[in-house]
C-alpha positions in Angstrom: 3.7 28.4 37.5 6.2 25.9 39.1 3.3 24.3 41.0 1.4 24.0 37.7 4.4 22.4 36.1 4.7 20.0 39.0 1.0 19.2 38.5 1.5 18.4 34.8 4.6 16.3 35.4 2.9 14.5 38.2 -0.1 13.8 36.0 2.0 12.3 33.3 4.0 10.3 35.8 0.7 8.6 36.6 -0.3 8.4 33.0 2.8 7.7 30.9 0.9 6.1 28.1 -1.0 9.3 27.6 2.3 11.2 27.2 3.5 8.6 24.6 0.2 9.0 22.7 0.7 12.8 22.6 4.2 12.3 21.2 3.0 10.0 18.5 1.0 10.7 16.4 1.7 14.2 17.6 5.2 14.4 16.1 4.8 12.5 12.8 1.3 13.7 11.9 0.4 17.0 13.6 3.8 18.7 13.9 4.6 17.9 10.2 1.1 18.9 9.0 0.6 15.5 7.4 -2.6 15.4 9.3 -3.6 19.1 9.3 -4.6 20.6 12.7 -6.4 23.4 10.8 -9.0 20.8 9.8 -10.4 21.4 13.3 -11.9 24.5 11.7 -11.8 23.7 8.0 -13.1 20.1 8.0 -14.1 18.8 11.5 -15.3 15.4 10.3 -12.0 14.7 8.5 -10.0 15.9 11.6 -12.0 13.5 13.8 -11.5 10.6 11.4 -7.8 11.3 11.1 -7.4 11.7 14.9 -9.1 8.3 15.7 -7.2 6.5 12.8 -3.9 8.0 13.9 -4.3 7.2 17.6 -5.3 3.6 16.8 -2.3 3.2 14.4 0.6 5.0 16.0 -0.4 4.5 19.6 -0.5 0.6 19.6 2.5 0.5 17.3 4.8 2.5 19.6 3.4 0.8 22.7 4.0 -2.7 21.4 7.5 -1.8 20.1 8.5 -0.3 23.5 7.1 -3.3 25.2 9.1 -5.7 23.1 12.3 -3.7 23.9 11.5 -4.0 27.6 10.4 -7.6 27.7 13.1 -8.8 25.4 15.8 -6.8 27.3 16.9 -5.2 24.0 18.3 -1.9 22.8 17.9 0.7 20.1 18.7 -1.7 17.3 15.6 -3.6 18.1 13.5 -0.4 18.3 14.8 0.7 14.9 14.2 -2.7 13.3 10.7 -2.9 14.7 10.2 0.7 13.6 10.9 -0.5 10.0 8.3 -3.2 10.4 5.9 -0.6 11.6 6.7 1.7 8.7 5.9 -1.1 6.2 2.7 -1.9 8.1 1.5 1.7 8.0 2.7 3.0 4.7 2.5 -0.3 2.9 -0.4 -2.4 4.1 -2.6 0.3 5.6 -2.1 3.2 3.3 -0.4 1.7 0.2 1.9 4.7 -0.4 4.8 2.3 -0.8 3.1 0.8 -3.8 0.6 3.2 -5.3 2.3 5.5 -7.8 -0.6 8.0 -7.6 -0.7 8.2 -3.8 -0.9 11.9 -2.7 2.3 12.2 -0.6 4.5 10.3 -3.0 4.5 12.7 -6.0 7.1 12.0 -8.7 8.8 9.3 -6.5 5.8 7.2 -7.4 7.2 6.8 -10.9 11.0 7.4 -10.4 12.1 4.2 -8.9 8.9 2.2 -9.2 9.7 -1.4 -9.9 7.9 -4.7 -9.3 4.9 -2.8 -7.8 7.0 -0.9 -5.2 8.0 2.8 -5.0 11.6 1.9 -3.9 13.1 5.3 -3.3 10.0 6.6 -1.5 10.0 3.4 0.5 13.6 3.5 1.7 13.2 7.1 2.9 9.7 7.1 4.4 10.3 3.8 6.3 13.3 5.3 8.0 11.4 8.5 8.8 8.8 6.3 10.6 11.6 4.4 12.4 12.9 7.7 13.8 9.9 10.1 14.1 7.0 7.7 14.8 8.8 5.2 17.1 12.3 5.9 18.3 12.0 9.7 19.1 8.7 9.3 21.1 10.3 6.5 23.1 13.4 8.5 23.7 11.5 11.6 24.8 9.3 9.5 27.1 12.4 8.2 28.8 13.9 11.6 29.2 10.6 13.1 30.6 9.9 10.2 32.9 13.1 8.4 33.5 11.5 6.3 36.2 9.6 4.4 33.3 12.8 3.3 31.6 13.0 -0.5 31.6 9.5 -0.9 32.9 6.4 -2.2 31.1 3.5 0.0 30.3 1.4 -2.9 29.1 1.5 -5.0 32.3 -0.7 -7.9 31.3 -1.0 -10.2 28.4 -4.6 -9.1 28.0 -3.5 -5.5 27.6 -1.1 -6.5 24.9 -3.8 -8.5 23.1 -6.1 -5.5 23.2 -3.4 -3.2 21.9 -2.5 -5.6 19.1 -6.2 -6.0 18.2 -6.7 -2.3 18.0 -3.7 -2.0 15.7 -4.9 -4.8 13.5 -8.4 -3.5 13.2 -7.1 0.0 12.3 -4.7 -1.3 9.7 -7.2 -3.4 7.9 -9.9 -0.7 8.1 -7.5 1.7 6.4 -6.6 -0.9 3.8 -10.4 -1.2 3.0 -10.7 2.6 2.8 -7.8 2.7 0.2 -9.2 -0.4 -1.6 -12.7 0.9 -2.1 -12.2 4.7 -1.6 -9.2 5.1 -3.9 -9.7 1.9 -5.9 -6.2 0.7 -5.3 -5.0 -2.8 -4.5 -1.3 -3.6 -4.3 -1.8 -7.2 -5.5 -1.5 -10.5 -3.6 2.2 -11.0 -4.3 3.1 -7.5 -3.0 0.8 -8.0 0.0 2.4 -11.3 0.9 5.8 -9.8 0.3 5.0 -7.0 2.7 4.0 -9.5 5.4 7.2 -11.4 4.8 9.3 -8.2 5.1 7.5 -7.3 8.4 8.2 -10.8 9.7 11.8 -10.6 8.7 12.3 -7.3 10.5 10.6 -8.7 13.6 12.9 -11.7 13.5 16.0 -9.5 13.1 14.8 -7.3 16.0 14.4 -10.3 18.3 17.9 -11.5 17.4 19.7 -8.2 17.5 22.2 -7.9 20.4 21.2 -5.4 23.0 24.4 -3.4 22.9 24.9 -3.2 19.1 24.1 0.5 18.9 25.5 1.7 22.2 28.1 4.5 21.6 31.7 3.6 22.2 32.7 6.9 23.8 32.2 7.7 27.5 32.3 11.5 27.1 30.6 13.4 24.2 32.9 14.8 21.6 30.6 17.6 20.8 28.6 20.2 22.7 24.8 20.0 22.9 24.2 22.8 20.3 26.3 20.7 17.9 24.1 17.7 18.4 21.1 20.0 17.7 22.7 20.9 14.3 23.3 17.2 13.5 19.7 16.5 14.4 18.5 19.3 12.1 20.5 17.9 9.2 18.7 14.5 9.0 15.4 15.3 7.4 16.7 17.8 4.8 19.6 15.5 3.7 17.1 12.7 3.1 14.9 14.9 1.0 17.9 16.3 -0.9 19.3 12.9 -1.7 15.9 11.6 -2.7 15.3 14.4 -5.2 18.8 15.2 -6.4 19.1 11.9 -8.1 16.0 12.4 -10.1 17.0 15.9 -10.9 20.4 14.7 -12.1 18.8 11.9 -14.0 20.6 9.2 -12.2 19.3 5.7 -12.6 16.8 5.0 -9.8 18.9 2.1 -8.5 21.8 4.6 -8.0 19.6 7.0 -6.1 18.3 4.2 -4.0 21.8 3.3 -3.0 22.6 6.9 -2.3 19.6 7.3 0.1 20.7 4.2 2.0 24.3 5.4 2.1 23.2 8.8 3.4 21.2 7.2 6.2 24.0 4.8 7.2 26.6 7.6 7.3 24.3 9.7 9.4 23.8 6.9 11.9 27.6 6.4 12.1 28.1 10.1 12.7 25.6 10.2 15.6 27.2 7.1 17.2 30.6 8.7 16.8 29.9 12.0 18.5 27.4 11.0 21.2 28.4 9.3 24.4 26.8 6.4 26.3 26.4 8.2 29.6 25.6 11.6 31.1 24.3 12.8 27.7 20.8 13.9 28.5 21.2 17.5 27.3 22.9 16.2 24.1 19.8 14.0 23.5 17.4 16.8 24.2 19.4 19.0 21.7 19.4 16.2 19.2 15.7 15.7 19.5 15.1 19.4 19.1 17.2 19.4 15.9 15.3 16.6 14.5 12.0 18.4 15.1 13.0 21.8 13.7 12.8 20.9 9.9 9.5 19.0 10.2 8.0 21.8 12.3 8.9 24.3 9.6 7.4 21.9 7.0 4.2 21.7 8.9 4.0 25.5 9.2 4.5 26.0 5.5 1.9 23.3 4.7 -0.7 25.2 6.7 0.5 28.7 5.9 -3.0 30.2 5.4 -4.1 28.9 8.8 -1.1 27.5 10.6 -2.6 25.8 13.6 0.4 23.4 13.5 2.0 26.2 15.6 0.0 24.7 18.5 2.0 21.4 18.0 5.2 23.5 17.8 4.3 25.3 21.0 3.8 21.9 22.8 7.1 20.6 21.4 9.0 23.7 22.5 7.5 23.5 26.0 8.4 19.9 26.4 11.9 20.4 25.1 12.5 23.4 27.4 11.2 21.4 30.4 13.7 18.6 29.6 16.5 21.1 29.0 15.9 22.5 32.5 15.4 19.1 34.0 19.0 18.0 33.1 21.4 20.7 34.2 24.8 21.2 32.6 26.6 19.7 35.6 25.2 16.3 34.6 27.5 16.3 31.5 30.6 15.6 33.6 31.2 11.8 33.6 32.4 10.4 36.9 32.1 6.7 36.4 32.7 5.3 32.9 31.2 2.0 33.8 27.7 3.5 34.1 25.4 3.2 31.1 22.0 5.0 31.5 18.9 3.0 30.5 18.2 5.4 27.6 21.1 4.0 25.7 20.9 0.4 26.8 
């Protein structure tokens, strides 16, 4: 078994891009059930279409964002801001869920908070979900699994970057055409141009963001790894609760919009307060596990009659267990407060 694990680890060391492509779209699509794994049996053509579309959307997106972080010598603020740009690109331009009140995943949030052609409450929540689950978490887990890749380019030539950007562009506009002619929805030219402007603004802010802006202040963690797991598990449920409690309480949509933003800001402040900037690998593994638990349960429930999403859950558990064992408890003792690991730089 150990030899087999070494073989798997060795393979991914030689193919880090493949591991990143498993993590996303694996986490945001197949672990959540957003793209149903049981379509392998129930609807194979749809499964194949979604697999190709997802790989050509999430894969280039996360590769280009990670490459920007490395080449610009930036930190997690840049990753999050570029993740926001990606969220608008996917959910806005490609799939139109940010604008279409009748889009399947949106539900009542397509009407509660819809203004000037935008589903604002859905937007402020789903974009942050993409920032974390589609982009930041896969990059974090890659760095934990293959620390030798931290700070190193995966797209080593300008030609590879151009091909990656070309695949992403082709996929986005192909999906836009599917929505336009398949669902007969067009966001309108003003909203389309506004989306491009918002993406450009987030890219600009990402380029200008200081590299150390989100590095934790503390040298030692102020909480044990299980506590970080609990904090991770709270993120997705609290976003959902704040999204829907405002509508249930009949708050003005603008008030609920502010509450969602405030909830996310407070959550980020909490994470930065309790995590440390060094010797925190087990804390990060526990935090990642906590983030994945709610969406894994959501994926299981969504496929309850044929829960093949449990395959994605099994892969996630195996990866997290490997990472937990990779970083022993003794690593949590800080010897040199001047050392900042690449994961949090």
